[in-house]
Backbone bond lengths (Angstrom), bond angles and torsions (degrees), N, CA, C in turn:
res aa  C-N    CA-C-N  psi(-1)  N-CA   C-N-CA  omega(-1)  CA-C   N-CA-C  phi
1 M - - - 1.423 - - 1.516 108.70 -
2 N 1.258 116.31 124.60 1.459 121.95 -178.77 1.516 110.26 -99.51
3 R 1.272 114.10 133.34 1.472 118.92 175.68 1.505 107.78 -114.62
4 F 1.289 113.15 140.22 1.455 118.53 177.91 1.523 109.41 -111.83
5 V 1.289 115.37 134.37 1.459 120.72 178.44 1.515 107.30 -110.75
6 N 1.305 114.50 128.86 1.451 120.15 178.30 1.528 107.88 -82.35
7 K 1.340 116.56 111.47 1.458 121.36 -176.98 1.530 111.58 -63.13
8 G 1.298 117.72 -25.62 1.471 121.35 179.70 1.519 112.71 -67.32
9 S 1.328 119.49 -25.69 1.467 121.71 179.41 1.518 112.28 -94.57
10 V 1.326 119.36 -17.05 1.464 122.42 -179.59 1.527 110.65 -76.59
11 I 1.301 118.44 -41.80 1.468 121.95 -176.76 1.532 110.93 -63.21
12 P 1.342 120.89 -47.16 1.478 118.68 176.73 1.529 111.87 -64.02
13 A 1.327 118.80 -33.16 1.461 121.08 179.56 1.523 110.60 -67.53
14 I 1.328 117.31 -39.76 1.468 121.14 177.65 1.532 109.19 -66.56
15 G 1.320 116.95 -42.28 1.461 121.32 178.15 1.522 111.67 -60.88
16 L 1.329 116.57 -42.14 1.461 121.35 178.16 1.532 110.47 -65.20
17 F 1.323 117.49 -40.44 1.460 121.76 178.03 1.526 110.88 -62.77
18 L 1.315 118.20 -45.17 1.462 121.82 179.84 1.538 111.16 -65.69
19 A 1.314 117.58 -38.59 1.467 121.19 177.72 1.524 110.48 -63.91
20 M 1.328 117.15 -42.35 1.465 120.85 178.11 1.526 110.55 -64.65
21 L 1.334 117.04 -38.54 1.448 121.52 179.24 1.528 110.53 -63.53
22 V 1.328 117.05 -43.53 1.470 121.24 178.45 1.530 109.89 -65.76
23 F 1.310 116.84 -44.11 1.469 120.83 -179.14 1.526 111.49 -61.40
24 L 1.313 117.32 -45.02 1.459 121.05 -176.96 1.528 113.10 -73.79
25 S 1.310 117.08 -19.29 1.462 118.68 -179.66 1.528 111.95 -108.05
26 S 1.306 117.49 13.14 1.471 119.40 -178.68 1.521 110.79 -69.41
27 C 1.336 115.65 161.11 1.461 120.61 -176.05 1.524 111.87 -70.34
28 E 1.318 118.85 -13.71 1.465 120.31 177.41 1.526 112.01 -67.26
29 Q 1.290 115.70 -19.27 1.450 119.98 179.90 1.525 112.17 -83.15
30 N 1.335 116.67 -17.18 1.461 120.41 -179.34 1.517 110.31 -75.72
31 K 1.297 116.64 141.51 1.464 121.76 177.70 1.516 107.94 -105.24
32 Y 1.332 115.36 106.22 1.451 120.97 -179.09 1.518 109.90 -93.48
33 E 1.316 116.09 145.64 1.458 121.80 175.50 1.530 108.19 -73.00
34 P 1.345 118.49 147.84 1.461 119.92 178.83 1.520 110.85 -65.58
35 N 1.326 115.87 145.90 1.456 121.67 178.18 1.522 108.18 -82.27
36 T 1.302 115.84 106.08 1.470 120.09 -178.74 1.516 111.97 -100.22
37 S 1.314 116.94 8.55 1.464 119.95 -179.61 1.522 110.29 -101.26
38 V 1.336 116.66 50.26 1.465 121.46 177.61 1.517 109.08 -78.49
39 A 1.295 116.15 -177.70 1.466 121.32 -178.16 1.521 110.74 -55.63
40 P 1.332 116.97 143.35 1.463 120.55 179.29 1.527 111.31 -55.02
41 G 1.306 116.41 133.27 1.457 120.76 -179.59 1.505 112.66 86.35
42 G 1.301 118.40 -23.12 1.452 127.68 178.20 1.516 116.42 10.96
43 G 1.317 119.45 58.21 1.449 122.21 176.87 1.516 114.00 92.09
44 T 1.316 118.24 1.87 1.456 121.44 -179.42 1.525 110.44 -84.02
45 V 1.324 116.44 128.41 1.459 121.85 176.63 1.526 106.40 -107.74
46 T 1.321 117.00 119.35 1.453 119.89 -173.32 1.525 114.22 -115.95
47 T 1.323 118.60 -7.81 1.458 121.57 -179.21 1.520 108.41 -100.93
48 Y 1.331 117.08 116.93 1.462 120.74 -175.27 1.526 111.49 -151.38
49 K 1.348 114.26 162.35 1.465 123.32 170.75 1.518 106.67 -138.40
50 S 1.317 115.97 132.34 1.461 122.09 -176.99 1.528 109.68 -119.26
51 Y 1.332 115.88 134.10 1.462 121.82 -179.97 1.524 109.99 -122.68
52 A 1.337 116.00 145.63 1.466 121.94 -179.73 1.519 110.94 -79.14
53 L 1.313 115.20 143.25 1.463 123.04 172.47 1.521 106.15 -116.80
54 T 1.318 117.01 117.48 1.464 120.84 -176.96 1.522 110.89 -103.24
55 S 1.307 115.19 156.07 1.463 121.69 -178.60 1.521 111.21 -65.00
56 A 1.316 115.29 140.22 1.463 120.98 173.26 1.525 107.83 -82.86
57 A 1.321 116.58 167.21 1.469 121.31 178.93 1.526 110.14 -55.81
58 G 1.326 115.92 129.20 1.461 121.38 178.60 1.521 114.25 81.26
59 S 1.318 118.11 7.92 1.466 122.14 -179.14 1.524 109.44 -125.28
60 T 1.320 116.08 154.75 1.470 120.81 174.78 1.523 111.10 -114.43
61 V 1.329 117.84 3.36 1.459 122.26 -179.49 1.532 109.17 -72.87
62 S 1.319 116.79 130.31 1.462 121.99 177.18 1.520 107.90 -150.82
63 G 1.326 117.06 174.04 1.459 119.37 178.36 1.501 112.91 162.44
64 R 1.332 115.11 -147.83 1.461 122.06 -179.10 1.515 110.64 -142.94
65 V 1.316 113.93 152.92 1.454 121.76 169.70 1.525 105.99 -120.24
66 V 1.330 115.88 132.74 1.456 121.11 -177.23 1.523 108.81 -121.88
67 F 1.330 115.36 131.63 1.458 122.59 176.59 1.525 107.24 -107.71
68 Y 1.342 116.58 124.71 1.460 122.61 179.67 1.527 109.19 -112.70
69 K 1.317 115.84 136.17 1.464 119.79 174.36 1.514 107.80 -88.18
70 Y 1.332 116.36 110.58 1.458 121.47 178.30 1.528 110.20 -89.15
71 S 1.332 115.30 -43.53 1.461 121.64 176.78 1.521 107.44 -155.90
72 A 1.316 117.04 -177.25 1.467 120.59 -179.07 1.528 112.05 -63.52
73 S 1.322 116.96 -24.64 1.464 119.63 -177.13 1.528 114.10 -116.79
74 V 1.332 117.96 1.75 1.468 120.80 -178.97 1.520 110.17 -128.30
75 T 1.333 115.15 123.51 1.465 122.38 173.54 1.523 107.36 -116.50
76 M 1.322 116.61 130.42 1.460 120.90 177.37 1.526 108.12 -101.41
77 V 1.332 115.74 137.79 1.460 121.45 179.58 1.522 107.51 -116.13
78 E 1.337 115.99 132.13 1.464 121.55 177.07 1.523 108.31 -122.65
79 M 1.306 116.04 138.20 1.464 121.68 -179.38 1.522 108.42 -117.46
80 G 1.319 116.62 138.16 1.453 121.77 175.80 1.517 109.06 -138.35
81 L 1.332 116.04 110.46 1.463 120.71 -176.88 1.526 110.86 -116.36
82 Y 1.314 115.00 150.27 1.466 122.76 176.08 1.521 108.96 -114.83
83 N 1.312 115.94 156.08 1.464 124.40 176.27 1.523 113.35 64.17
84 T 1.323 116.85 29.33 1.459 120.20 174.29 1.524 108.69 -80.84
85 V 1.306 115.96 159.54 1.469 121.56 -176.87 1.521 109.34 -100.47
86 S 1.334 115.97 123.96 1.461 121.25 177.76 1.528 109.82 -58.36
87 G 1.323 116.00 137.02 1.458 120.69 -179.04 1.524 112.84 90.24
88 T 1.327 117.24 -4.54 1.463 121.16 179.57 1.519 109.23 -106.56
89 A 1.325 116.37 137.21 1.456 121.82 174.09 1.521 108.24 -103.23
90 Y 1.313 116.07 134.44 1.458 122.24 -179.67 1.525 108.41 -113.20
91 S 1.308 116.81 138.34 1.459 119.75 174.50 1.518 108.25 -91.36
92 S 1.341 115.97 156.27 1.463 120.63 179.61 1.518 108.75 -143.96
93 A 1.329 114.30 145.39 1.459 119.23 179.95 1.520 109.83 -159.78
94 I 1.317 114.71 161.47 1.459 122.33 172.60 1.521 106.62 -98.25
95 Y 1.337 116.09 126.65 1.465 121.92 -177.22 1.517 110.71 -113.68
96 E 1.304 114.69 157.35 1.454 121.71 178.20 1.527 111.02 -71.75
97 G 1.337 116.90 143.57 1.460 122.39 173.35 1.513 113.99 80.63
98 K 1.343 114.08 -170.40 1.461 121.99 178.29 1.520 109.95 -83.99
99 V 1.317 116.26 160.05 1.468 121.23 177.02 1.527 109.91 -56.37
100 A 1.332 116.86 -42.03 1.469 121.58 -177.50 1.530 113.02 -63.08
101 D 1.338 117.08 -20.49 1.469 120.64 179.52 1.527 112.54 -73.94
102 N 1.334 117.41 -15.60 1.474 122.96 -178.44 1.526 112.67 53.84
103 S 1.319 116.77 38.22 1.455 121.54 -179.82 1.524 110.99 -65.45
104 T 1.310 115.79 141.71 1.462 121.51 175.86 1.522 110.89 -107.83
105 K 1.343 117.12 5.11 1.465 120.91 -179.80 1.528 109.18 -85.93
106 S 1.314 115.11 108.93 1.458 121.61 -179.86 1.525 109.73 -82.61
107 L 1.331 115.87 127.20 1.462 121.16 177.34 1.522 111.45 -89.24
108 K 1.325 117.16 -39.55 1.462 123.20 178.36 1.515 109.19 -146.74
109 T 1.309 115.78 123.30 1.458 120.54 174.30 1.516 108.20 -84.92
110 L 1.319 116.02 125.22 1.459 121.77 178.25 1.520 108.76 -94.49
111 D 1.310 117.54 177.00 1.471 121.55 179.54 1.527 111.53 -70.68
112 A 1.314 114.65 162.17 1.467 121.46 174.52 1.525 109.24 -69.55
113 I 1.319 115.12 152.45 1.464 122.31 179.06 1.517 107.80 -112.89
114 T 1.315 116.96 134.03 1.451 120.92 179.10 1.531 109.97 -87.76
115 G 1.309 116.01 135.50 1.453 120.78 -179.61 1.514 113.53 -68.02
116 A 1.328 117.94 -23.52 1.464 121.54 -178.97 1.525 111.83 -66.05
117 T 1.334 117.01 -33.01 1.463 120.27 -175.98 1.527 114.23 -119.09
118 G 1.324 117.59 -24.37 1.457 120.65 -174.56 1.515 112.54 79.20
119 D 1.326 117.02 11.90 1.469 123.63 179.81 1.526 109.09 -113.92
120 F 1.331 115.70 170.67 1.456 119.25 174.21 1.522 108.72 -57.28
121 A 1.312 116.37 141.02 1.456 121.45 -175.12 1.529 112.63 -73.56
122 A 1.324 117.49 -41.31 1.466 120.35 -173.56 1.523 113.27 -83.80
123 N 1.303 117.59 -47.26 1.459 122.98 -176.44 1.517 109.90 -140.90
124 K 1.306 116.25 162.27 1.463 120.28 178.18 1.525 110.82 -64.00
125 Y 1.338 116.30 -37.09 1.457 121.25 -177.85 1.520 111.22 -120.58
126 F 1.325 115.38 145.25 1.455 121.83 168.49 1.524 105.32 -97.21
127 I 1.315 117.33 132.16 1.462 121.52 -176.00 1.520 110.44 -100.88
128 I 1.333 115.61 127.18 1.462 122.19 173.11 1.522 106.39 -106.00
129 N 1.334 116.00 110.41 1.464 121.89 179.08 1.519 108.89 -95.18
130 E 1.301 115.50 79.15 1.460 121.01 179.87 1.519 107.92 -142.65
131 A 1.310 115.76 119.79 1.465 120.39 -178.79 1.523 110.56 -57.15
132 G 1.318 115.75 128.19 1.452 121.82 175.40 1.515 116.15 78.36
133 F 1.325 119.89 4.08 1.465 120.86 -178.06 1.521 110.91 -55.72
134 Y 1.324 117.08 -51.97 1.461 119.93 -177.90 1.527 111.08 -62.68
135 D 1.314 117.04 -43.38 1.466 121.09 -177.56 1.528 111.95 -64.00
136 K 1.330 117.92 -27.83 1.470 121.98 179.41 1.532 112.46 -95.67
137 L 1.326 117.43 -0.49 1.463 121.43 -175.16 1.527 112.85 -53.52
138 A 1.311 117.63 -41.44 1.474 121.33 -177.40 1.530 112.45 -63.80
139 T 1.323 118.12 -19.03 1.471 121.03 -178.39 1.525 113.18 -98.17
140 Y 1.328 118.08 -6.98 1.470 120.49 -177.49 1.525 111.38 -70.10
141 N 1.302 115.39 135.34 1.459 123.32 173.59 1.528 105.34 -95.76
142 A 1.348 115.79 84.48 1.460 118.95 -170.56 1.526 112.33 -150.48
143 N 1.331 114.17 170.67 1.464 121.99 175.56 1.520 108.64 -148.25
144 V 1.316 115.75 162.53 1.467 122.24 177.84 1.515 107.77 -113.10
145 K 1.339 115.95 133.87 1.464 121.03 176.89 1.519 109.95 -122.87
146 I 1.325 114.52 141.09 1.456 123.22 173.61 1.518 106.07 -111.26
147 M 1.332 116.24 125.06 1.461 121.20 -173.71 1.536 110.93 -121.43
148 S 1.319 114.33 148.67 1.459 121.96 167.96 1.522 104.73 -121.48
149 G 1.317 115.37 103.82 1.467 119.12 -171.59 1.520 108.65 68.02
150 N 1.328 117.40 -124.34 1.465 122.00 178.16 1.519 112.68 -99.55
151 K 1.328 116.89 3.85 1.458 121.03 -176.61 1.528 111.51 -99.05
152 V 1.333 116.19 128.88 1.466 121.33 176.12 1.531 108.00 -73.30
153 M 1.324 115.70 125.81 1.460 121.38 179.88 1.535 111.48 -99.70
154 A 1.345 116.13 -36.53 1.472 121.81 178.84 1.521 107.66 -155.34
155 S 1.317 115.22 153.84 1.463 119.49 178.93 1.518 109.52 -157.63
156 G 1.321 114.90 164.64 1.455 120.01 178.43 1.509 111.18 -166.35
157 N 1.297 115.83 141.69 1.459 121.09 177.22 1.520 109.82 -74.46
158 I 1.328 115.63 147.81 1.465 121.87 176.10 1.522 108.59 -134.30
159 G 1.312 115.85 172.24 1.457 120.91 175.73 1.508 112.82 67.57
160 S 1.343 115.96 -131.08 1.466 120.65 -177.04 1.522 112.46 -72.56
161 N 1.333 117.44 -9.38 1.464 121.42 -177.70 1.529 113.94 -89.84
162 A 1.330 117.28 -8.89 1.476 119.27 -177.94 1.517 109.79 -159.70
163 L 1.300 114.86 149.12 1.465 120.02 171.79 1.531 108.23 -83.29
164 P 1.320 117.78 142.03 1.467 119.02 176.60 1.527 110.56 -61.28
165 V 1.327 116.95 145.18 1.471 120.55 176.23 1.521 110.49 -78.51
166 A 1.332 116.19 -21.45 1.459 122.42 174.48 1.512 107.59 -155.06
167 Q 1.333 115.57 145.46 1.467 120.15 176.43 1.514 110.04 -158.63
168 S 1.323 115.03 159.77 1.462 118.77 177.43 1.522 108.65 -77.91
169 Q 1.287 115.20 158.14 1.471 120.05 -179.41 1.491 112.18 -90.78
């Protein structure tokens, strides 16, 4: 019994087989472990000072403001508030003097805080690009206020006016 093989159909079949072999053995199929040996510190910020923000009269908003030393010229500020009202935007700033002084002189305007989360609305951190800001923080005669319109919702002394509630060693 003679069998005839059509050479025109064998070549595409071999090509298809080789393509499948390459596809199934490609490096995309390999499961590699994550590379955890990145640069030391790899984005970790470990130097910080945290200050309490207490509710103002008639308000239940409270929380903390944390200052992180990122570098000699960059300080990151993080805000975390509780009991904020969803749909409300709160302004925040660093003011001159102690909270009890009721100063209206703003030293640094921080980002707005969203009531839905109690965090900065635009980014997780507000960046202060000022050489030595963090290193001089302990000497500042200042406070942080959280406002809704013209009403103070929460405030807290920072710098020379208060000891941090938490800080790195």
